[in-house]
N, C-alpha and C positions, 0 to 999 in steps of 0.2 A: 599304523603300519610303519615299520622301520624299513627305509629304503636301503638297498644294497649299495655299497660304496666301492669304487675302484680308484686306486691311486696310481697315477702314471708319473714315474720319476724320470725326469729328463724329457718333459713333454714338448719343449720347444726345439728339439732337434728335428731332423728331416722326417723321421718316422712318426714323431709324436702327434702332429696335427692329424695325420691320417688315422692313427690309432684311436684318438679321441672320437673322431667321427664314427669309426667302426664300433666302438664301445657303445656309443649312443644308439646306434641302429640295431646292434645284435644282443647286447647284454642289458640294455635299459637301466644302467646304473647312474647314481650320482657320481660325478667325477671330481676328484681332487688332482690337480696337475701341478707339478713343480717346475721352476725355472731358476736361472741365475739372474742376478740383478742386471747384467749387461744384455740379457735377452728379452724378447717380447713374445707374447702369445696372442693369437687373434681369434680364438674360438669363444663363442658366447655360451652362457649357461653352464659354466664350470667354476669351481672354486680354485683360484690360482694362489699358490704359495711360493715364496722364494726359498730355495734350499741349496745349500752346499753339501753334497754327500760326503765330503771329507770332514765335516763337522758332526761327530757322532751324537752329541747332545741335541742338535737340531733335528737330526734324523729320528732319534728316539722320540722327541717331543711331538713331531708331526704324526708319526705312526700311532703313538699312544693316544693322542687327542682324537684321531679319526677312526682308528681300528678298521681299516678297509677290509672287505672280504677278498678282494683281488689286488695284488700289487704287481705292476708291470715295471720292471727295472730296465729302462732304456738308456739312462745316463752313462755315457762312455766317451772315451777318446777313441774314435773309430777310424781314423785315417792311418793307413799303413805307412804312408810317406812321412806323416808328421811323427809317427812313433819312432822312426829312425832318427829324427832330429831332436825329439824330446822324450827319451825313454823313461826318465824318472816321472814326468808328469803323467805319461800313459799308464805306468804301473800304479801310481797313486790313485788315479781315478778308477781304473778298471778292477784293481784288486782291493785296495783299502776301502773304496766307496762301496763295493759289494759286501765286504765284511761288515761295514757299519749297518747296512740294512738287515743282514742276517742276525747280527748280534742284537739289534734293537728288537726284532720280532721275538727272538729267543728270550730276552730279558723282560719283555712285556708279558710273556706267557699267554699268548693267544695264537691261533693257528690259521692264518689266512693262506690262500693259494698264492704262490709267488712264481712269476715267470722271469727267469734269468736269461738275458739275451747274450748268447755267445756268437761265434763266427765259424764259417766253413774254413777260414784260414787256419784254424787249429789243427786240421789234418796235415797240412804242410806237404812235404814231399812224399806223395803216395805212389804206389806202384800199380794199383789196380783201380779202375773206375767201372761202374759208379761206386761212390764211397758210401759204405754203410756205417751206422753209428758205432759199431764195435771196432772199426778200423783203428789200429794204434795211432796215437797222435805223434806227429813229427813236425811241430810248428817251425816255419821257416823265416819268421820275422818277429820282431819284438811285440808288436800288437797281438799276434797270434799266441805268443807265450802267455801274455797277461790274461787272455780270454780262456785259454786252457786251464790256467790256475783258478780262475773264477768258477769254471765248471767243476773242478775237483773239490774246491772248498764248499760249493753248494751241495755236492753229494755227501760230504762229511756231515754237514749240518742236518741234512735230511735224515741220514741214518742215526746220527748220535742223539738228535733231539726230536725225532719223529715229526719233522717239519714237512709241510706240503710244498716242496720246491720242484718245479718242472724246468728243465734246461733246454735251451734251443741253440742249435748251431745254424745261424742264418748265413746264406750265401749272398753274393752280390745282389743288392736290390737297387732299383732305379725308379725314377719318376719325376714329374714336375716339381720344381722347387728344391731339388737336390743341389748341394754345393758343387761347384765346378772343380773341387779337388778330386772328384771321382770321375772315372774315365769317360763314361758315356755323356754325362752332363758337361764335362769339359769339351768334348768334341762338338756337341750340339751348340754350346755357347760360342765356340770359335766360328762355327758355320753361320750362326745368327749375326755375329759381328762382321763377318765377311760380307754377308748379304746386305747389311746396313751401311757398308762402306767405311766402317771404323777400324778395320783391320785389313792388311794386305791379303790377297787370296792364297795364303799359305797356311795350311793347318798343321800345327806342331803336334807330334805324337811320340809316345814311348815305345815299349815293346809290343809289336803287333802280332807276335807269334803265340803269346800266352792264350790259353783257352779257359774261359770262365763261364759260370752259370749265372744268368741275369734274370731276376724275377721282379715284376712290378710291385712297388710298395703297397699298392692297394690289395694285391694278393697276399703280401706278407702279413699285413695287419689282420686279414681274415684268418690266417693261420694262427696268429697269436691268440685271438679271442676263442678260437676252437680249442687250442691246446690248454688254455687256462681253465676251460670247462671240462674237457674230456681227456686231457693228458694224464699220465700216471706219475705220481710223485716219485722223485729219484731217477726218472728216466730222462734221456736226452733225445731230441728229435731234430733231424735235418729239416730245414725250410729252404727250398729252392725250386727251380723249374724242373730239375731232373735231366737237363740236357745242356751240355757246354757248347760254346761257340767261340771261334777264334776272334780276337779283337779286330783283326783285319776284316773279317766278314761283317762285324758290327759297323765298322767304319764305312764299308761299302753301302750298307743300308742307309746310313746317315747321309752320305754323299748323293745317293740316288734321290733323296728327298729334298735336295737343294737344286735351284735353277742356275747356280753359279758354277763357273769353271774353277775348281779348287785344286791346288797342288798340295802334296803331302810331304812333310819333311820331319826326319827324326830329330828330336830335341834330347840331347844327352842329360839334361836336367830332369827329364821325365822318366829316366831309367832308374830302377831300384838297385841297391847293392846285391840283393838276392831276389829272384822272382820265381814263384812256383809255376812249373810249365802248364799244368792242367788241374782244374778243380771242377768236379762234377759229382753231385750227390745222388744217392738213392733217396726217393721220397716215399717209399713203400710203408715205412713205419708210421709216419704221420697220417697217411691215407687210411691205413688199417685202424688207427686209434680214433680218428675224427671224421673221416670221409672227405677231408680237404684235398683239393687239387687246384693247380693254377687255372685261371680263366682268361687272363689278358695276354695277348701275343706280344712278342718282342717288338714287332713292327709297330703295333699300336702304341706301345710305351714310347718308342723313339719319336714317333710323330707328336705325341703329347709333350715330350720334353723339348723338341724343337719349337713347338707352338709357344711353350712357356718362355723360352729365351727370346724368341722373336718379339714377344710382348714386353719383355723386361730389359732389353738392351737400350 
């Protein structure tokens, strides 16, 4: 009996470890995972390969050698703030890296299911919420532009070469072990440092008026495995909670879960050149296609993130 294989590209990022665990539990696949030399991976019972997605020959060889039935493309430069500082790097990884995967599959001439991970940031400055997948894209930052380009290229390959590509627009996801370059993890880390006495009791923040949709990473990866099984080729699906919340309200939840008196101070270095006022998706399309819906509350996610930082400061 030939076992089904799943390839997770970019497995050592924040989402990768959670996705590998979900694939083990729900898809029962043999898993090939890729990482860069500077990264480490901690899961057992998987095949680990080093891969630079900007090296087409390496991408081709890996896919040709293994011919996985499922390909999850997670590798990305996913920080909006870093994209402002390093736009060329962001474009290379998010656009050229994705092109290398699509070209490799096309040239090998086999037809796996490919899940291409995009971002809710692609919608940009929208006038109406909740955001449906047909909403015209108006990306408001460099990262969002690269992800919108990835989505359009994926559709072209799907139509031109009859490839089974499913596109995702993921909104902000959160959870334990997320980098502190992201807002909720940043706030929770600062609180844990204050509680440990290694930081003065002042929490530095950026724009607290923006409204964002936050979904636990464990719900995110459930959505990904559902979509790669039941999503329709050539279609794009929002993945989010379906309810936005002000960053100031998130901050209040975090502060309520601390026993310290903490002052809040605006840090101009945390303010972006442009910031989208509100992002909130409709998740009706993914629910209709797969039956998926969020299961983990925002409060539960925040408690878990605080616990993670309290153990790791």
